[in-house]
C-alpha positions as CSV (number, residue, x, y, z in Angstrom):
1,M,14.1,31.4,-36.1
2,M,13.6,29.5,-32.9
3,L,15.9,26.5,-32.4
4,N,14.5,23.2,-31.0
5,F,16.1,22.5,-27.7
6,E,16.2,18.7,-28.4
7,Q,17.9,19.4,-31.7
8,I,20.5,21.6,-30.0
9,K,21.2,18.8,-27.5
10,K,21.5,16.3,-30.3
11,N,23.9,18.5,-32.3
12,A,26.0,19.2,-29.2
13,Y,26.2,15.5,-28.4
14,L,27.1,14.6,-32.0
15,F,29.8,17.3,-32.0
16,L,31.4,15.9,-28.8
17,L,31.1,12.3,-30.1
18,K,32.7,13.1,-33.4
19,K,35.6,14.8,-31.6
20,A,36.0,12.0,-29.1
21,I,36.6,9.3,-31.7
22,Q,39.5,11.2,-33.3
23,T,41.9,10.3,-30.5
24,K,42.7,7.1,-28.6
25,A,42.1,8.8,-25.3
26,G,38.8,10.2,-26.5
27,Q,37.8,6.8,-27.7
28,E,38.5,5.2,-24.4
29,I,36.3,7.8,-22.6
30,A,33.5,7.6,-25.2
31,L,33.6,3.7,-25.2
32,K,33.5,3.6,-21.4
33,E,30.5,6.0,-21.3
34,F,28.8,4.1,-24.1
35,D,29.3,0.7,-22.4
36,K,27.8,2.2,-19.2
37,K,24.7,3.5,-21.0
38,V,24.1,0.3,-23.1
39,Y,24.6,-1.9,-20.1
40,Q,22.1,0.2,-18.1
41,R,19.6,0.2,-21.0
42,F,19.7,-3.6,-21.4
43,L,20.4,-4.9,-17.9
44,N,18.4,-2.5,-15.8
45,N,15.1,-3.9,-17.2
46,S,13.3,-6.1,-14.6
47,S,10.7,-7.2,-17.2
48,E,13.3,-9.1,-19.3
49,L,15.4,-12.2,-18.7
50,V,19.0,-11.3,-17.8
51,P,20.6,-13.8,-20.2
52,V,18.6,-12.4,-23.1
53,Q,19.6,-8.8,-22.3
54,M,23.2,-9.8,-21.8
55,K,23.3,-11.2,-25.4
56,K,22.0,-7.9,-26.7
57,Y,24.6,-6.0,-24.7
58,Q,27.4,-8.2,-25.9
59,W,26.3,-7.8,-29.6
60,V,26.1,-4.0,-29.5
61,R,29.3,-3.8,-27.5
62,A,31.1,-6.0,-30.1
63,L,29.7,-4.1,-33.0
64,V,30.8,-0.7,-31.7
65,R,34.3,-2.0,-30.8
66,Q,34.7,-3.6,-34.2
67,I,33.8,-0.2,-35.9
68,I,36.3,1.7,-33.8
69,K,38.9,-1.0,-34.4
70,N,38.5,-0.8,-38.2
71,F,38.5,3.0,-38.0
72,N,41.8,3.0,-36.2
73,R,43.2,0.6,-38.8
74,G,42.2,3.1,-41.5
75,Y,39.5,0.9,-43.0
76,I,36.7,3.3,-42.2
77,S,37.0,7.0,-43.0
78,K,36.2,9.9,-40.6
79,D,33.4,11.0,-42.8
80,V,31.8,7.6,-43.0
81,I,32.0,6.9,-39.2
82,E,30.4,10.3,-38.6
83,K,27.6,9.3,-41.0
84,L,27.2,6.0,-39.1
85,I,26.8,7.8,-35.8
86,I,23.9,9.8,-37.3
87,D,22.1,7.2,-39.5
88,L,22.7,4.1,-37.5
89,G,22.9,5.6,-34.1
90,F,20.5,8.5,-33.8
91,N,18.0,7.6,-36.6
92,N,17.7,3.9,-35.6
93,F,19.2,2.9,-32.2
94,L,18.0,6.1,-30.6
95,R,15.0,6.8,-32.9
96,S,12.7,7.5,-29.9
97,E,14.9,10.6,-29.3
98,N,14.6,11.8,-32.9
99,P,11.5,14.2,-32.9
100,P,10.5,13.8,-36.6
101,V,10.7,10.0,-36.5
102,K,9.0,9.8,-33.1
103,K,6.1,12.0,-34.3
104,V,5.4,9.6,-37.3
105,R,5.7,6.5,-35.2
106,D,3.5,7.8,-32.4
107,A,0.8,8.8,-34.9
108,F,1.0,5.2,-36.4
109,K,0.7,3.6,-33.0
110,E,-2.3,5.9,-32.0
111,R,-4.1,4.8,-35.2
112,Y,-3.3,1.1,-35.3
113,G,-2.6,0.2,-31.7
114,I,1.0,-1.0,-32.1
115,D,4.3,0.4,-33.2
116,P,5.2,0.2,-36.9
117,P,7.8,-2.1,-38.3
118,G,11.4,-0.9,-37.9
119,L,12.7,-1.7,-41.4
120,M,11.8,-3.2,-44.7
121,T,13.6,-5.5,-47.2
122,I,13.2,-5.0,-50.9
123,S,14.6,-6.8,-53.9
124,P,14.3,-4.4,-56.8
125,T,15.7,-6.9,-59.3
126,Q,16.0,-10.6,-59.8
127,K,18.9,-10.1,-62.3
128,C,22.5,-10.8,-61.4
129,N,25.8,-10.9,-63.1
130,L,26.5,-14.4,-61.6
131,K,24.5,-17.6,-61.8
132,C,25.2,-19.4,-58.5
133,I,24.2,-23.0,-57.8
134,G,21.0,-23.2,-55.8
135,C,20.3,-19.5,-55.9
136,Y,16.9,-18.8,-54.2
137,A,16.2,-16.0,-56.7
138,C,17.1,-18.2,-59.7
139,S,19.0,-15.2,-60.9
140,S,21.0,-14.8,-64.2
141,P,22.5,-11.9,-66.1
142,K,19.8,-11.6,-68.8
143,T,16.5,-13.0,-67.4
144,G,14.5,-12.0,-64.5
145,N,12.1,-9.3,-63.4
146,S,12.7,-5.8,-61.9
147,L,10.6,-3.2,-60.2
148,P,10.4,0.1,-62.1
149,A,12.3,2.9,-60.4
150,S,9.0,4.8,-60.0
151,I,7.6,1.9,-57.9
152,V,10.7,1.7,-55.9
153,A,10.6,5.4,-55.2
154,R,7.0,5.2,-54.0
155,I,7.7,2.2,-51.8
156,L,10.6,4.1,-50.1
157,K,8.6,7.2,-49.7
158,E,5.7,5.4,-48.0
159,H,8.1,3.4,-45.8
160,Y,9.7,6.7,-44.8
161,E,6.6,8.7,-44.2
162,Y,4.0,6.2,-43.0
163,F,6.2,3.9,-40.8
164,G,8.8,6.5,-39.8
165,S,11.5,4.0,-40.7
166,R,15.1,5.0,-41.4
167,F,16.4,1.5,-42.1
168,V,16.1,-0.4,-45.4
169,V,17.6,-3.7,-46.5
170,I,18.3,-4.3,-50.2
171,S,18.5,-7.8,-51.5
172,G,18.3,-9.4,-54.9
173,G,19.4,-10.5,-57.5
174,E,22.4,-8.3,-57.5
175,P,21.5,-4.8,-56.2
176,L,24.4,-3.1,-58.1
177,F,23.1,-4.7,-61.3
178,Y,19.8,-2.7,-60.9
179,S,19.0,0.0,-63.4
180,S,15.5,1.4,-64.3
181,E,14.2,4.6,-65.9
182,G,17.6,6.1,-65.8
183,K,18.2,5.4,-62.2
184,T,20.3,3.1,-60.1
185,L,20.2,2.5,-56.3
186,F,22.8,5.2,-55.8
187,D,20.1,7.7,-56.7
188,F,17.9,6.5,-53.9
189,W,20.7,6.2,-51.4
190,Q,21.6,9.8,-52.2
191,Q,18.0,11.0,-52.0
192,Y,17.4,9.3,-48.6
193,N,20.7,10.3,-47.0
194,D,19.3,10.1,-43.5
195,V,18.3,6.4,-44.0
196,F,20.7,3.5,-43.1
197,F,20.8,1.1,-46.0
198,I,22.4,-2.3,-46.2
199,F,22.6,-4.3,-49.4
200,Y,23.4,-7.9,-50.1
201,T,25.9,-8.2,-52.9
202,N,28.2,-10.8,-54.5
203,G,30.9,-8.1,-54.4
204,T,32.2,-8.6,-57.9
205,L,30.9,-5.3,-59.2
206,I,32.6,-3.3,-56.4
207,D,35.6,-1.8,-58.2
208,K,37.5,1.3,-57.0
209,K,35.0,3.7,-58.5
210,V,32.0,2.0,-56.9
211,A,33.8,1.8,-53.5
212,K,34.6,5.5,-53.7
213,K,31.0,6.4,-54.5
214,L,29.8,4.3,-51.6
215,A,32.2,6.0,-49.2
216,E,31.1,9.4,-50.4
217,L,27.5,8.6,-49.6
218,G,28.3,6.7,-46.4
219,N,24.8,5.3,-45.7
220,A,24.7,2.1,-47.8
221,I,26.8,-0.7,-46.4
222,P,27.6,-3.7,-48.6
223,Q,27.0,-7.2,-47.1
224,I,29.3,-9.4,-49.2
225,S,28.2,-13.0,-49.7
226,V,30.7,-15.8,-49.2
227,E,30.3,-19.6,-48.7
228,G,33.4,-20.1,-46.6
229,F,36.9,-19.8,-48.0
230,E,38.0,-20.0,-51.7
231,K,37.0,-23.7,-52.2
232,E,33.5,-23.3,-50.8
233,T,32.8,-19.9,-52.5
234,D,34.1,-20.8,-56.0
235,E,32.3,-24.2,-55.9
236,R,29.0,-22.4,-55.6
237,R,29.5,-19.0,-57.2
238,G,32.0,-19.7,-60.0
239,K,35.8,-20.0,-60.4
240,G,37.6,-16.9,-59.5
241,V,34.8,-15.3,-57.6
242,F,36.6,-15.5,-54.2
243,K,39.6,-13.6,-55.5
244,R,37.2,-10.9,-56.9
245,I,35.6,-10.7,-53.5
246,L,39.0,-10.1,-51.8
247,E,39.7,-7.4,-54.4
248,A,36.3,-5.7,-53.6
249,M,37.2,-5.7,-49.9
250,E,40.5,-4.2,-50.7
251,N,38.8,-1.4,-52.7
252,L,36.4,-0.8,-49.8
253,R,39.2,-0.6,-47.2
254,E,41.1,1.8,-49.5
255,A,38.0,4.0,-49.8
256,G,37.3,3.9,-46.1
257,M,34.0,2.1,-46.5
258,P,32.9,-0.5,-44.0
259,F,31.4,-3.8,-45.1
260,A,29.9,-7.0,-43.7
261,V,30.1,-10.6,-44.6
262,S,27.1,-12.8,-45.3
263,V,27.1,-16.5,-45.4
264,T,24.6,-19.3,-45.9
265,A,25.1,-22.2,-43.6
266,T,24.6,-25.7,-45.1
267,T,25.7,-29.2,-44.2
268,K,28.5,-28.7,-46.7
269,N,30.2,-25.7,-45.2
270,L,29.3,-26.3,-41.6
271,P,32.8,-27.5,-40.5
272,V,34.2,-24.2,-41.8
273,L,31.6,-22.2,-39.9
274,L,32.5,-24.0,-36.7
275,S,36.2,-23.2,-37.0
276,D,37.9,-20.2,-35.4
277,E,39.9,-19.6,-38.5
278,F,36.9,-18.6,-40.5
279,Y,36.0,-15.6,-38.3
280,Q,39.6,-14.6,-37.7
281,F,40.1,-14.4,-41.5
282,W,37.1,-12.2,-42.2
283,F,37.2,-10.0,-39.1
284,E,41.0,-9.8,-38.5
285,E,42.6,-10.2,-41.9
286,Q,39.9,-8.7,-44.2
287,G,38.4,-6.1,-41.7
288,A,34.7,-7.1,-41.8
289,T,32.7,-4.9,-39.5
290,Y,30.0,-7.5,-38.7
291,M,28.7,-10.8,-40.1
292,W,25.4,-12.5,-40.8
293,I,24.7,-16.2,-41.0
294,F,21.6,-17.5,-42.8
295,Q,20.8,-21.2,-42.4
296,L,19.6,-22.7,-45.7
297,M,15.8,-22.7,-45.8
298,P,14.4,-25.6,-47.8
299,I,11.8,-24.7,-50.4
300,G,10.5,-27.3,-52.8
301,R,10.0,-31.1,-52.8
302,G,13.6,-32.1,-53.6
303,K,15.5,-34.2,-51.2
304,E,18.6,-32.3,-51.8
305,V,17.3,-29.1,-50.2
306,F,16.7,-31.0,-46.9
307,D,20.1,-32.7,-47.2
308,L,21.7,-29.2,-47.3
309,M,19.8,-27.8,-44.3
310,P,21.8,-28.0,-41.1
311,T,20.3,-30.7,-38.8
312,P,18.9,-29.9,-35.4
313,E,22.2,-31.1,-33.8
314,Q,24.3,-29.0,-36.2
315,R,22.1,-26.0,-35.5
316,V,22.8,-26.3,-31.7
317,K,26.5,-26.5,-32.5
318,L,26.2,-23.2,-34.5
319,Y,24.3,-21.7,-31.6
320,R,27.2,-22.5,-29.2
321,K,29.6,-21.1,-31.7
322,W,27.6,-17.9,-31.8
323,E,27.7,-17.6,-28.0
324,K,31.5,-18.0,-28.0
325,L,32.0,-15.5,-30.7
326,L,29.9,-12.9,-28.8
327,K,32.1,-13.4,-25.7
328,D,35.2,-13.1,-27.8
329,G,34.0,-9.8,-29.2
330,Y,33.0,-10.8,-32.7
331,P,29.7,-9.1,-33.9
332,M,28.1,-12.1,-35.7
333,A,24.4,-12.8,-35.8
334,D,22.7,-16.0,-36.9
335,F,19.2,-15.3,-38.4
336,W,17.8,-18.3,-36.6
337,N,20.0,-19.0,-33.6
338,S,20.2,-15.3,-32.6
339,G,16.5,-15.1,-31.7
340,P,17.2,-13.6,-28.3
341,L,18.7,-10.5,-29.9
342,A,15.5,-9.6,-31.6
343,N,12.9,-11.0,-29.2
344,G,12.1,-13.9,-31.5
345,C,10.6,-13.8,-35.1
346,I,10.9,-10.4,-36.8
347,A,8.7,-11.1,-39.8
348,F,5.1,-10.0,-40.5
349,G,6.0,-6.3,-40.0
350,R,5.8,-6.6,-36.3
351,P,7.0,-3.6,-34.1
352,G,10.7,-3.3,-34.7
353,G,10.5,-6.1,-37.3
354,Y,10.2,-6.1,-41.1
355,F,8.4,-7.3,-44.2
356,Y,9.6,-8.1,-47.7
357,I,8.9,-7.0,-51.3
358,D,10.4,-8.9,-54.2
359,W,11.1,-8.1,-57.8
360,N,7.6,-9.3,-58.8
361,G,6.0,-6.9,-56.4
362,Y,4.9,-9.7,-54.0
363,I,4.6,-8.4,-50.4
364,T,5.6,-11.3,-48.2
365,P,6.1,-11.5,-44.4
366,C,9.8,-12.5,-44.7
367,V,12.5,-13.2,-47.2
368,F,12.2,-16.9,-46.1
369,I,8.4,-17.0,-46.4
370,P,7.7,-17.3,-50.1
371,Y,3.9,-16.7,-49.8
372,Y,1.9,-13.6,-50.3
373,V,-1.5,-12.0,-50.4
374,D,-0.9,-8.6,-51.9
375,N,1.1,-7.4,-54.8
376,I,2.4,-3.8,-54.8
377,Y,1.2,-3.2,-58.3
378,D,-2.4,-4.2,-57.3
379,I,-2.2,-2.2,-54.1
380,Y,-1.3,0.9,-56.0
381,K,-3.9,0.4,-58.7
382,Q,-6.5,0.2,-56.0
383,G,-5.4,3.5,-54.5
384,K,-4.0,1.7,-51.4
385,T,-0.6,1.9,-49.7
386,L,2.0,-0.3,-48.0
387,V,0.0,0.1,-44.8
388,D,-2.9,-1.8,-46.3
389,A,-0.7,-4.7,-47.2
390,W,0.9,-4.6,-43.7
391,N,-2.7,-4.8,-42.3
392,S,-3.7,-8.0,-44.1
393,P,-5.1,-10.9,-42.0
394,F,-2.1,-13.0,-43.0
395,F,0.3,-10.5,-41.5
396,K,-2.1,-9.9,-38.5
397,N,-2.1,-13.7,-37.8
398,G,1.7,-13.7,-37.8
399,R,1.9,-10.8,-35.4
400,Q,-0.7,-12.5,-33.1
401,W,1.4,-15.6,-33.0
402,Q,4.5,-13.6,-32.2
403,R,2.7,-12.0,-29.2
404,E,1.5,-15.3,-28.0
405,Y,5.0,-16.7,-28.3
406,G,6.3,-14.0,-26.1
407,Y,7.6,-11.2,-28.3
408,P,6.7,-8.3,-25.9
409,S,8.7,-9.7,-23.0
410,S,11.4,-12.4,-22.7
411,K,10.0,-13.4,-19.4
412,N,6.9,-14.7,-21.2
413,A,8.8,-16.1,-24.2
414,Q,8.3,-19.8,-24.9
415,N,11.6,-20.5,-26.6
416,W,13.5,-17.9,-28.6
417,L,16.1,-20.5,-29.7
418,M,13.2,-21.6,-32.1
419,P,12.1,-18.1,-33.3
420,C,11.1,-18.8,-36.9
421,A,7.4,-19.1,-37.8
422,I,7.7,-21.1,-41.0
423,R,10.7,-23.3,-40.2
424,D,10.7,-23.8,-36.4
425,H,6.9,-23.9,-36.1
426,H,5.7,-25.2,-39.4
427,H,2.5,-26.8,-38.1
428,T,1.5,-23.6,-36.4
429,F,2.4,-21.6,-39.6
430,R,0.2,-23.8,-41.8
431,T,-2.8,-24.1,-39.4
432,K,-2.9,-20.8,-37.5
433,I,-1.1,-18.2,-39.6
434,F,-1.8,-19.2,-43.2
435,T,-5.0,-17.8,-44.7
436,S,-7.1,-19.1,-47.5
437,N,-6.1,-16.3,-49.9
438,V,-2.4,-16.8,-49.5
439,K,-0.5,-17.7,-52.8
440,P,2.9,-19.2,-53.4
441,E,5.4,-16.8,-55.1
442,N,6.9,-19.5,-57.4
443,Q,6.7,-23.1,-58.4
444,E,9.0,-24.4,-55.7
445,A,6.9,-22.7,-53.0
446,K,3.8,-24.3,-54.5
447,E,5.4,-27.7,-54.5
448,A,6.3,-27.3,-50.8
449,L,2.7,-26.2,-50.0
450,D,1.2,-29.2,-51.8
451,S,3.7,-31.8,-50.5
452,K,2.7,-33.9,-47.5
453,E,6.3,-35.2,-47.4
454,Y,7.6,-31.6,-47.1
455,Y,5.2,-30.8,-44.3
456,Q,6.0,-33.9,-42.4
457,K,9.8,-33.4,-42.7
458,L,9.6,-29.9,-41.3
459,V,7.3,-31.0,-38.5
460,D,9.7,-33.8,-37.5
461,Y,12.6,-31.3,-37.7
462,D,10.8,-29.0,-35.3
463,K,10.1,-31.7,-32.8
464,Q,13.8,-32.8,-32.8
465,L,14.9,-29.2,-32.5
466,E,12.6,-28.5,-29.6
467,A,13.9,-31.6,-27.7
468,L,17.4,-30.1,-28.0
469,T,16.8,-26.4,-27.4
470,L,14.0,-26.3,-24.8
471,P,16.3,-27.6,-22.0
472,I,18.8,-24.9,-23.0
473,W,16.1,-22.2,-22.9
474,H,14.8,-23.3,-19.5
475,K,18.1,-23.9,-17.8
476,E,20.3,-21.1,-19.3
477,Y,17.7,-18.4,-19.8
478,R,14.6,-18.9,-17.6
479,K,16.3,-20.2,-14.5
480,A,19.2,-17.9,-14.9
481,G,17.0,-14.9,-15.6
């Protein structure tokens, strides 16, 4: 049997990398070489703005150093870190150097004229063992829809084979609560063991047995949701939940399984999110590997949802906090403020971006865009595939706006501190992206769509945000780039 030369090189590099991380001296050499390569990759690109590329370099550098730090503390096992090198490193960051993945992605681009999306988010179930105040999924332990395991299997297969993706995000509901046709998500994680999965969880179901199973697989990283410290978390999620989260993290550390922290930013917990103590607690004391912040997205007519959404002024404060955290070496990303990391909006299945499928089978551009054209059940009944949904005019309009807004190159970007199509550019979303056959996925989304007051509030929000962020973009990115 003839061996592929590229595969031999990959295996040799993997072997050396695995050996290097076992000792402090090896780590220093590997990190120094890694820093050099990442810096060259991001900063030796004359078609991009230097400040944008610097943010990307700082984020990747912080992430790798936090992984190594937690490995040295005994929080990540040798087997898991080796799995991360393959699934996260070679199958995602370096996917252009992975021959099977490159072949699929090249064929997609040849047929459709653009690269395929880089990942997908799927919520297989609406059900959850908790009932949190203001849950966007309206989850509860007994009620709610779920996708059959056979549908989930087909979605994952098409995503793997048609898009060449090796990255899947699982949301919910509570993913660990999912069970269908005799299968749980562990069956899919095991089947697709070369795919990097992350799943958003309340953490309360991660006992020692679950933590051990996750560590044995090594390719599904829990993103544990918190609201702040104990007061903020228990206030929304229920008394005692914070302590159960800390127990889950202890179980994961003991098993050698990394985890992330996920938090929704609101006007209520903003003071906590602007404090240094919050990040020191989760990164230093609890051993989080990275962190996501999601600013509350208002859906519905109620005044309370807008009262909870961070104001434009507060959003800028969060942006400055993110800048400082990157410089301090903390791998935190804010889904809205970190637009420069992703070249703007990542919705609509754009190249390197993603799309979303919920527990009803609705295929939407983003978790935060509750509107759809296609349903996965109808798509399959018609003999179509995920690619047909990706190719809808709704998605195409979104990708066209992304291109016009500067996605392909930061030097042409208008303002990536306002990346979001639906929240930061609501007028454009409603007039240029929305199509006549788009439907709301729930009553709250319908109310938002029908409400003139909702529309005007978001348009006013966008104008205020632009007045604050455009000077930052021009002075600190364009002129400095």
